[in-house]
N, C-alpha and C positions, 0 to 999 in steps of 0.2 A: 111675764118676765121673759128674759131672755135663753139665751143657753150655757150663757157666761156662769159661772158656778161660784164667783164670787160674791162676796156680799153686798157690793158695789151694783150690782147689777139690779138691785131694788130698787136704785137712785135713778138707774135708767130704764128701766123699767116696770114701771110701778101700776098695778092695776086701777089702785084708786088714788086718788091723793086730794088734799083738805087745805085749801088757801087758807089761812088766817090771817083776817087783817083783809079780806077781798072786800074792792070796793065799787060801787056805782057810779060813782064820778070821773067821766074823762078828761079829767082834767090834773086828777093824782095819779102817780104810778103803779099804784097797788092797783087801777084799773087794770092794766094790761095783766097782768099773772092770771085773770082767770079769761080776759078776751083773747090773748094767744094760744090760748088752748083750745077756746070755742074756736077760733077763725083757722085756726089749721088745721083741725081737726084732729086732734089726740081722743085716741079710741078710748080711753080710763074713763074711769066715773070719777068723775070732776066737785066736790063738794066745799061752796062758797062758804066760807064761817066769818059773819058780822053780827052780830047783835040789834043794828039797825037795821037790817034788813029782810025780808022777806022772798027774795027773789034776784038773782043779778045775772046777768047776757041767759035768760031763761033759764036760769038753772035755780033750784030750790036751795037758798041758804036759809044756815042754820047758825042761831047764837053763840053753840059753844061748840067742841070740839068733840065733845064730849054725847051733844044731841044728835052725833049725826047714824042713821041704823046701821049702817053697813060696814065692814070694817075700813081700815084705812091702812095702807100702806105707807105711805109716805105724806106727812105734815108741812108743810112748808109755810113759815113762821114770819109775819114781815110787822108786826108791831114795834113799839116803843121798847127800847131796850129797861126800860123801870119796870112792866107786867111781861117780860117774857118770861122769867121764870113762872110765872102762874099756867101761862100755857104750856110750857112745860112740864108742869104737873097735871094739868089736863089731857095733857098726850101720852103721858102713863098712864094714866087710869085706862085712858082708850085702849091702850096697849096700840099704840101704832108703832112699827115696825121702823122707820125709817123719820128722820125730822134736816130739814134745812134751817140753820136762822140765819134771815135776812139782814137784822137790825144792825146797827153798831153801836158803840158806846159799853163797849167791853175790855177786856184786858187791854187791849191802847186806849185807853180813856186814864190807865192810872192804877191803884192799890183796889179803890173800891169797884171799878167794874171788873177786877181780876179776882173779886170775891167771890160776885155775883157770878162770873163766867165760870170759878172752879163749882161753885155750886149744882150749875148747869150739869157740867160733866160728870160730879158726883151721882148725882141723879138719874141720868142718862145712863152711865156704867151700871150701875146696882140692878137696873132692869133692864140691859142688854140692848140696848136702844144705842143706835149709830148716828151722827150727826155730823153734817154736814156747816160749815161755819165757828161761831158770827161770821156777823162780816159779810157775805158771799149771797152771789143770784148766782143757784146753780141748782140742778143740771142742765145741761141743752141734749137729745137724741134725736138725731133727722130720722130716724129710721121709723120713729112712730111719731114725729110731729110732740116732742114733749120739749118745751121751752119755759125756761123762771125767770124770767127779766119784767124788767121796767120799760120797754121800750116797744114799739107795734112792730110784729115780724111779718111780711107778707110770704113768704116760702122761706121754708129748710132746704137749700142744695146739698144733697147727698153727694157722698167721695169718703173718701179711706182717711179723711186730717182728721185728728184728735186733738184738742187742746188741754192745757193742765195752767189755771191761773192762779197764781195769789193776790189777786185783788179783779174788782170789776173795771180792768181797762180798758177795756174789750165792750164794754158793753153801749157805750155812746157810739160806739163805729159795728157795731154786729151787722146792723140791714148792710151797710155799704162794705162790710168785708165779704158778708154773702152775694149780693145781689148785684154787686156794683166792681167790685175788687174779683167777687168772681170764684171765692176759694168756696170750695168742694168740701161738707163737714159730715163727721160722722157724730161726734161725742165732745161735750164738751164742760169740764170741771171747774170750778169755782171755788177754792179752798180756805178765803179767807184768814178766818183766825188762828186757823188748825187748830181748836180745840180738842178735837176729838184725830177726824179722818183727815190724813195728814199728805204728802207729796209720795210719800212712799207709795200707800194704799192705790193711791189715784194711776202711778205708774204701772204698780203691778197687773190692774186690774186691765189696763187698757194695750199691756203687751201681751195679755193672753185672749185679749177679744179680738175674735175672728173680723169683725171691720172695718177696725184700724190698722191702717198701713203705714203712717206718719204721726208721729207723735211731737207734741211742738210743746213745749213746759215753759211758763213765765214764772221766778220764783227773786223770791227777797229774801228765805231763809231757805234753809233744812231744817223740820222740826222733828221729822220722822228719826228711825235709826237709821244715822248715817249711811255706816258700813252696810246695812239692807240696802238702802239706796244706791249705792256702787254696785253693789252686786249685779242688783236687778238690771242698773245699766248695761255694765257688761255682757249681762246675758244677752238682752234684748239689740243694742243697736249691730249685732250681726244678722237678724233678722231683718229689725224696723230702723228706719230713722229716729235720731232723738235727737230737737234743737232743743237749744234751752237758753234762754234770756233772763239771765242772773243780774238783777236790780239791787240795789245798796253798794256799790263797788266802792265807791267812794266814801269819805268818812261823811262826809253830809246827807248822802244817800242813804248811810246805814242808818244814820241817825232818824232821816224821814222813815224810812223803813218801819224802825220801831215804831214811831210814833204811828203808822199807816194802820198795821196790824198786828201789832206786840211782835214783832221780828226778831228774834234772836239772832243777831250773825256769827255764828259761832266760828268761823278761819275766817283768813285772811285772803280776800280776791285772789292772790297769786297760789294759794292750796288747792282753792276751788277751782280755779283753770287748771291746776294740775291734775284731779281727780277726774275732772269734767274730760281732757284730752283721751287721758291713760282707760277709761270707761269707752270710750268709740263715739261719747255725744258731738254733734257739733254747736258751737256755742257762738251765739251770736252776737253785736254789741248793743244793738238796736233795734228801733219794731222794726222801721221801714224794712232791714234784712230779716227779720224774723218772720214778717207776713211772705216778704218777694222770695224767701228760701221756703216757706212750708207750702207755696203755691207750686214753684218747679219742682220738689220731690212728691206730690201728690199728682199734678200732671203729667210730668218723663217719667222715659226710661232711663238707667243709669248709662253713661257712656261705657263703650268698651275703653276706653284710651282720651286720653289727652289732648289730641288732634283737633284742633278746631278751624273751620273755613269762615270768614269773613267778608260782609258786603256793607256798604254805607253809601252816603248818596256824597260826598265829598272823602277827596284824600285826607284832609286833615284830621276827619271824622273816624280816617282805618285808622292812621297812625295811633290815636287817642284808643281806641276800642283795642286793638296790638299791644297797649302797653297793657291793658287793663285786662287781660288773655293774658300777658306773661307774668303779669302781679299774682294770678290769682293760680298761679301754677298750670298754664296752658300753653301750647307750643303751637305756631302755625302750621297749618298742615299741607305738606309738599301735595300739592295738586296734581294728579295725573293728567298721561297726555289725551287720554279721550275728552276728558274734562275740559284742556287747555282749547281742543280743536270744537267744543260746542260752545265755549265761550268766546273762543274768536269772532265767532258768527256775529255775535252784538258788538266785537269791539270798533271806538270809532278808526277813525282812517290808517291811525296808525298801532305799535305792540302798547297794549298797559300791561301791569303786572295783574295777578288772578289770585291773589290773596296776599291781602286783604284788595275787593273787588271793588272801582268806583264805579258803580252804579250812575253815579250821577253823570260821569264825563260820556259814560259810555249810552243814557238816554238823552243825550241831544243829538245821537245819531240815529234813532230806534224807537220803537213804539214803548210805552209807558212799561210793558210786562217785563222790561228788563233784570227784574228784582227778582221774579219765577225765573224765567230764564238762569239766574244763577242759583235758586234753588237747586231745580230741577238736575242741573248739571250734576251739581255733588252727590244726588242722592246715592248713586250708586258708586260714588268714590272711594276703593276701598281704603286709601291712606283719610278719609274722613270719619272723625270720632261723635264731631258736634258741630253746630254750625250756630251763627250769629247773625243777625237780620236788620236792617234798618228799612223800616217801610215807608211810605209817605204819601202816597194817592187812593183816598177811600173810591172811589170808582174801583179800585182791583179787588174792592171789597166786600162787593155789595152781597146783603142777602137775599142771594137770587143760586137758580142753580148755577150760572153762570162765576158768579160768586165762587161757590163751594167748590167749582172744579178749578178755580187759580188756589184755591188754599191745595190742591192738591198735593203736591209738593214736597207740603210742611207735613200733612200727615202723613207721607209716605214716607220721610225721614223716620219721624218716629214710628212709625208701624215694621223701622230697618235695624231700631235700636238705637237711633241716633237725636241723642235731645237736640233740640231749637228753642232759641228765646228769640224775641224780638222787641226792637224797639220803634218807635217812629221819629220823624222830624220837627214836628210840631205837635204839643198838646192838644191843642184846639183843632186842626187838621184831623190829628190820631183816635181822636175822640171815637169816634161813630167805628171804627175797624176792633175794636177791644172786643167789643160782645161777643163779635162773629167767629173773630179768632178762637177765642179763648170759650167757645161753645166748642171748637174741635180740641181741644185740652193744648191750644199756640199760646203759651204766656207772654203778654205783653206786657214789658215796664215803659217808664217813663226817662230810662235813657243807658244808652251801652255800659255805660258803669253797672246798671246793675241789673243790666241780660246776664252781661256774662259774669258777674259774679252769680250770680244764679250754676251756670254751668262750671264753675269754678267748686262748687260746694258740691253738687254731684259728681263732679271727676273726685274730689277728695275723698268722699264717701265711697265711692266706688273701689277705689285703691284700697282703702282703708278694710273695707268688706272681702276685697281679693287677698288680702294679707291674714 
């Protein structure tokens, strides 16, 4: 078990887990419920449960959960809905401490499904057993390589970011998010139908979790005590940023949410939006923004002000980036005399503006390191709070001693409390840069708009936190 006394710690740090519905067939998703734990090196005991197998992934398999000799902290149930109630009865007899129910087919399907879900809930409540789901793939903890999921994971990069989801929308892209988009995650919980454990419990747990520095939450509804939820948000946001992606904003979206996880949309979107703003949460409008900001808040320090220095490979992109910055509440920094002196060394044969700085025209008359010369020049400028940089030549950022030296101005900015975000000229050309830059906690985005939006969010949260 972990250091957190909250009941949810059992789900993230089980000493033993029974995988009910475990499969030997690599062509089925249930195969990965065991193989991920084995391949990633989860240190707890894993008990595969399958009445038609004696061994799975080198582990002894059991016909029923009640056949397991040792204690079971957590039971992960991945069987059809029609037999889930019987499996839950077995779990009660085994005295398991917690349950995750993966299968759908309950309250989201209508009256009959609701009746079965209610009976499961009654049975668990009477026996003091807490449950995630139904209709949930959960949880994940990178600290102990514990992952409940339907896809293979090669590794779980550790960081300070924790997710709360109301559906498995992350699941098909989890490997990409962690190992290609380079999110550094500590914990993830998928709540599904929220029969028992709700967003209130999850937020309360992560708010006091020492490993969590950023909370990113996807909601279709608020199923728990709404007043308690807002109170916990208010108490948490001065200490940790909380990003909220609230779907079901439109009439059609609310209807889809109801059929998906039996969500009850309790209030109009305007009411939800006002409550989130008053609590200090950062509401995002889509998945790109959700994951972009999650990365920025986990990677970067908060800026001390809203003065931004910008460089791009064309004057036109510099103008567009300046517009984006102003729309995000940022203002162009008035770069100091010493910075002007340093940049004048890489000017073309005429005077050019230094913010935004056109590295394309300067680069026509100098070597390819013009971009780095700009970053070096603004590192110590007291008028600069944050920096947005367009990069474009892969050899600059080769994974070598030289390449790492070229990254030093960026890491120096971050060390001085000045967040820097980067975007590329061409996705194909820039692809090779991303891994090396993000290994040094320099977030790389596909466009100026997304890079500057991340800086704007950091500034708005810093400003709110300061107030």
